[in-house]
N, C-alpha and C positions, 0 to 999 in steps of 0.2 A: 740841502746841497752838500756835496762831499768836498772837503778841502777848499771851500770857497769857489769851486768851479761848477758851472751848470752841467748837469748830465744830459746826455742825448735822450730825446723823447722815446726812442726805441728801448733804451735801457730802463727808462722809467716805466714804460708799459709792462715790461717783464717784471719789474719789482712790484708793481701794483697787483699783478696776477698772483704773486706768491706771498704777499704780505698778509698775515693773519691778525696782527695787532691793529685794532680800529684807529688808535691815535696815530700810529705810524702810517697807516693806510691813508688817512685824511691828509697828512703832510705830503705824502708821495703824490696823491691826486692833485693837490694844489701846485706842487712843483711841476707836474706833467702839464697842467693847464698853462702855466707860465711859459714853459719850454715851447709848447705848441703855438702860443700867441706870438712869442718872439720869432719863431721860425716863419710863421705866416707873414709877419710884418717884413721880415727880411726878403722873402721872395716876392711878395706883393709889390713893395715899393721899388725893388730893383728892376722888376719887369715893366712897370708902368710909369717910369720916370718921364717927365715932359720932354726932356732932351731926346730920349729914345723915340718917342712918338713923333716929334717934329722931324727928326732925321729920317725915320722910316717913311713919313709922308712925303718929304722932299724927294727921296730916292724913288719912291713909287711914281710920283709925278714925272720925274725925269725919264723913267722907263716907259711910261704910258704915253707921254706927250712930247718927249724929246727935249 
């Protein structure tokens, strides 16, 4: 990581494609995997929260059944 901040996965992808040092490449790939995992958790759990599902179900029932 640079300056203690996580880099964007797109930036890491670019860095992986241009890195020739095997040790640095390994570190970059690990950092990329972590960034992708974190991004997936962020969108997966924000979309599928139980409150959102309950709210959407109630709204759909109101529209369909009055």
